[in-house]
C-alpha positions as CSV (number, residue, x, y, z in Angstrom):
1,X,23.9,-14.7,7.0
2,X,24.0,-12.2,4.2
3,X,20.6,-11.6,2.5
4,X,20.2,-13.3,-0.9
5,X,19.7,-11.2,-4.0
6,X,16.1,-10.5,-4.8
7,X,14.2,-13.5,-6.0
8,X,11.7,-12.8,-8.8
9,X,8.0,-13.4,-8.6
10,X,5.1,-12.7,-11.0
11,X,1.8,-11.2,-9.9
12,X,-1.6,-10.3,-11.4
13,X,-3.4,-7.1,-10.6
14,X,-7.1,-8.2,-11.1
15,X,-9.5,-5.5,-12.0
16,X,-13.0,-4.9,-13.3
17,X,-15.2,-2.0,-14.0
18,X,-18.6,-1.6,-12.4
19,X,-20.1,1.4,-14.2
20,X,-17.8,4.3,-13.3
21,X,-16.2,2.4,-10.4
22,X,-13.0,0.6,-10.9
23,X,-12.5,-2.4,-8.5
24,X,-9.5,-4.6,-7.7
25,X,-9.7,-8.1,-6.4
26,X,-7.5,-9.0,-3.5
27,X,-6.9,-12.4,-1.9
28,X,-5.8,-13.2,1.7
29,X,-2.3,-14.6,2.2
30,X,-2.4,-18.2,3.6
31,X,-0.2,-17.5,6.6
32,X,-1.3,-14.1,7.9
33,X,-4.6,-13.4,6.3
34,X,-3.3,-10.1,4.9
35,X,-5.0,-8.7,1.8
36,X,-2.6,-9.1,-1.2
37,X,-2.6,-9.5,-4.9
38,X,-2.1,-13.0,-6.4
39,X,1.5,-13.8,-7.0
40,X,4.0,-16.6,-7.1
41,X,7.3,-18.0,-8.4
42,X,8.2,-18.3,-12.1
43,X,6.9,-21.5,-13.8
44,X,9.3,-23.2,-16.0
45,X,8.3,-23.1,-19.6
46,X,5.7,-20.3,-19.1
47,X,6.2,-16.6,-20.0
48,X,5.9,-14.3,-16.9
49,X,2.4,-13.0,-17.8
50,X,1.0,-16.5,-18.3
51,X,2.5,-17.5,-14.9
52,X,0.9,-14.5,-13.3
53,X,-2.5,-15.4,-14.8
54,X,-2.1,-19.0,-13.5
55,X,-1.5,-17.6,-10.0
56,X,-4.7,-15.6,-10.2
57,X,-6.6,-18.7,-11.4
58,X,-5.1,-20.9,-8.6
59,X,-5.4,-18.4,-5.8
60,X,-8.7,-16.7,-6.7
61,X,-10.4,-18.6,-9.6
62,X,-10.0,-15.7,-12.0
63,X,-10.2,-15.9,-15.8
64,X,-9.7,-12.9,-18.0
65,X,-7.2,-11.0,-20.3
66,X,-3.7,-10.4,-18.9
67,X,-1.2,-7.8,-20.2
68,X,1.8,-9.3,-21.9
69,X,4.0,-6.5,-20.5
70,X,4.5,-5.8,-16.8
71,X,2.8,-2.6,-15.6
72,X,5.1,-2.2,-12.7
73,X,7.5,-3.8,-10.2
74,X,7.8,-3.7,-6.4
75,X,10.0,-5.2,-3.8
76,X,9.0,-6.9,-0.5
77,X,10.4,-9.3,2.1
78,X,8.6,-12.7,1.8
79,X,8.0,-14.3,5.2
80,X,9.2,-17.9,5.3
81,X,7.9,-20.7,7.5
82,X,11.1,-20.7,9.7
83,X,10.6,-17.0,10.5
84,X,13.2,-15.6,8.2
85,X,12.5,-13.5,5.2
86,X,13.6,-13.5,1.6
87,X,13.9,-10.3,-0.5
88,X,11.7,-10.5,-3.6
89,X,11.1,-8.4,-6.6
90,X,7.6,-8.8,-8.1
91,X,6.7,-8.0,-11.7
92,X,3.0,-7.1,-11.9
93,X,0.7,-7.7,-14.9
94,X,-2.8,-6.2,-15.3
95,X,-5.6,-8.8,-15.5
96,X,-9.0,-7.6,-16.7
97,X,-11.3,-10.2,-15.1
98,X,-14.1,-11.8,-17.1
99,X,-15.2,-14.2,-14.5
100,X,-14.5,-15.9,-11.2
101,X,-14.9,-19.6,-11.4
102,X,-17.1,-21.4,-8.8
103,X,-14.2,-23.6,-7.8
104,X,-10.4,-23.3,-7.8
105,X,-7.4,-25.0,-6.2
106,X,-6.9,-22.7,-3.2
107,X,-10.5,-21.8,-2.6
108,X,-10.5,-23.3,0.9
109,X,-7.2,-21.6,1.8
110,X,-7.9,-18.0,1.0
111,X,-10.6,-15.4,0.9
112,X,-11.3,-13.2,-2.1
113,X,-13.0,-9.8,-2.3
114,X,-13.6,-7.0,-4.8
115,X,-12.6,-3.6,-3.4
116,X,-13.0,-0.1,-4.7
117,X,-9.6,1.7,-4.7
118,X,-10.1,3.6,-1.4
119,X,-11.8,0.6,0.3
120,X,-9.0,-1.8,-0.7
121,X,-6.3,0.5,0.6
122,X,-8.0,0.7,4.0
123,X,-8.5,-3.1,4.2
124,X,-4.8,-3.6,3.4
125,X,-3.7,-1.1,6.1
126,X,-6.0,-2.9,8.7
127,X,-4.4,-6.3,7.9
128,X,-0.8,-5.0,7.8
129,X,-0.3,-5.6,4.1
130,X,0.4,-2.0,3.1
131,X,4.1,-2.6,2.8
132,X,3.9,-6.0,1.2
133,X,2.9,-4.8,-2.2
134,X,2.0,-1.4,-3.5
135,X,-1.6,-0.2,-3.7
136,X,-2.4,1.5,-7.1
137,X,-2.9,5.2,-7.0
138,X,-5.7,7.1,-8.7
139,X,-3.3,8.4,-11.4
140,X,-3.0,7.5,-15.0
141,X,-6.4,6.1,-15.7
142,X,-7.4,5.3,-12.2
143,X,-5.1,2.5,-11.0
144,X,-1.6,3.6,-11.8
145,X,-1.5,2.4,-15.4
146,X,-3.0,3.3,-18.7
147,X,-6.6,2.3,-19.2
148,X,-7.6,-0.6,-21.4
149,X,-6.5,-0.3,-25.0
150,X,-6.6,-3.3,-25.5
151,X,-5.2,-3.6,-22.0
152,X,-1.9,-1.8,-21.6
């Protein structure tokens, strides 16, 4: 069967500053336990950035300010329950996190953790997620996009 055209997903790249250290929050995927960024399918009636913020809330309990414009896009093959894969394009929106709620819908299904840039890249490589979505570089303000002003 010929591969379908890329399906579009929306993702949040949650970040916070701890003094001079920039940290990113990752969640584990439900199926494989790989460290990934919160992402999901478009939600009818919601703009892409709002859908990305909702995914971050549902998957990690995060609240904060999200960029209205995507800061980047990547492609990956989503693993499906039947063992096949679906090519996906993912638009990424920066989310400056104000707080993590004490409870959220997928809390019992995923782990969350704050990582410094280097530490997060190592954790993703250990769990095999390095090809699933890109890890920000230390360029352009520290995480591959312009620093807050007001966000992007």
